[in-house]
C-alpha positions, -999 to 999 in steps of 0.1 A, spaced: 243 -719 -607 216 -710 -583 200 -738 -562 167 -737 -543 153 -762 -519 116 -762 -510 106 -783 -480 69 -789 -480 54 -805 -449 17 -794 -452 -10 -814 -469 -20 -804 -505 -53 -788 -497 -67 -767 -469 -35 -746 -467 -19 -723 -493 17 -731 -484 22 -761 -507 5 -743 -536 26 -712 -531 59 -732 -528 51 -752 -560 40 -722 -579 73 -704 -571 93 -735 -580 75 -737 -613 85 -702 -621 121 -707 -610 126 -737 -633 121 -713 -662 154 -696 -654 186 -708 -669 213 -721 -646 188 -728 -618 183 -760 -599 152 -767 -579 148 -794 -553 115 -802 -536 115 -823 -504 81 -836 -493 79 -846 -457 51 -854 -432 17 -845 -446 35 -829 -476 40 -864 -490 3 -864 -500 11 -837 -525 26 -863 -548 -2 -888 -543 -17 -900 -576 -54 -896 -583 -61 -867 -560 -96 -853 -559 -91 -815 -561 -116 -796 -540 -136 -769 -558 -117 -736 -561 -82 -752 -556 -54 -759 -581 -44 -795 -588 -13 -800 -566 -7 -834 -582 -4 -818 -616 20 -792 -603 43 -819 -588 42 -838 -621 52 -807 -641 81 -801 -618 92 -837 -618 91 -838 -656 114 -808 -659 150 -815 -665 160 -789 -640 145 -806 -610 167 -829 -589 149 -862 -582 
């Protein structure tokens, strides 16, 4: 089994790093025998905040976190 750990410490908007990490994680969970862990720290904790107001032109980071959390392949 392959395991991946993503550490996100940037806020959800204003920077592409959280989006890119979550996008990659969403693609990795599609593979069999793959475990994905996401660790939110510092400003990255805001990525899991409920009721985010997504700025124009940005993807909804809250929705991406929900999709990953709902997957049976993501450690919680």
